Structure formats: C-alpha cells, structure tokens
C-alpha positions, 0 to 999 in steps of 0.5 A, spaced: 856 609 673 850 612 672 843 610 676 836 612 677 834 612 684 827 611 687 825 610 695 825 603 697 818 605 699 816 606 692 817 600 691 814 596 696 808 600 695 809 600 687 811 593 684 807 594 678 810 602 677 817 600 680 817 594 674 815 598 668 819 604 670 825 599 671 823 596 664 822 604 661 831 604 663 832 598 660 828 599 653 830 605 653 838 603 653 837 598 649 836 603 643 842 604 639 840 611 637 840 612 645 847 609 646 850 612 640 847 619 644 851 617 651 857 614 647 858 621 643 857 625 650 862 620 654 856 618 659 856 611 661 849 606 658 851 599 659 844 597 663 846 592 669 838 592 672 836 593 679 839 588 683 846 588 680 845 596 681 843 596 689 850 590 690 854 595 686 852 602 691 853 598 697 860 596 694 862 603 692 858 605 700 864 600 703 869 602 700 868 610 701 867 608 708 873 604 708 877 609 705 874 615 708 879 618 712 883 619 706 877 624 704 878 628 710 
C-alpha cells in the first residue's frame, strides 16, 4: 500500500486545495504511462480515494496494535 498524507488541519482549513490535490492524484494514477511505470517499478498504483485510504490505515493500525507484542 502506498499513500500520500496531509494533516486534518490542511483538509479542514483548505478544503478546495485538499479536493484539488486528491483529484490530481486520481488523474495522475489514471494515466497509462504512470501505471506502466509503477508496475515496472513494482509500486502500487490503485486509487482508492481518501475515505477508503483512511479506513485502510485505521484497520492496519488496529492490526498492528493487536499484535504489537510480537514486534517487541
């Protein structure tokens, strides 16, 4: 999983900029040349959007929290 992050403050303080940034990532990842490069570099390039990305991060955090004792 790859991601790009901004603070909640950025999202709430500059909602138009946040939307523009999210749209830029989505349109960039939709380009065939970008997908080809990402695939050849073994880098993930599936756009899931901000909401699903946040859900995935929370899920991953909870998993790590549950099994953190195995990482100590």
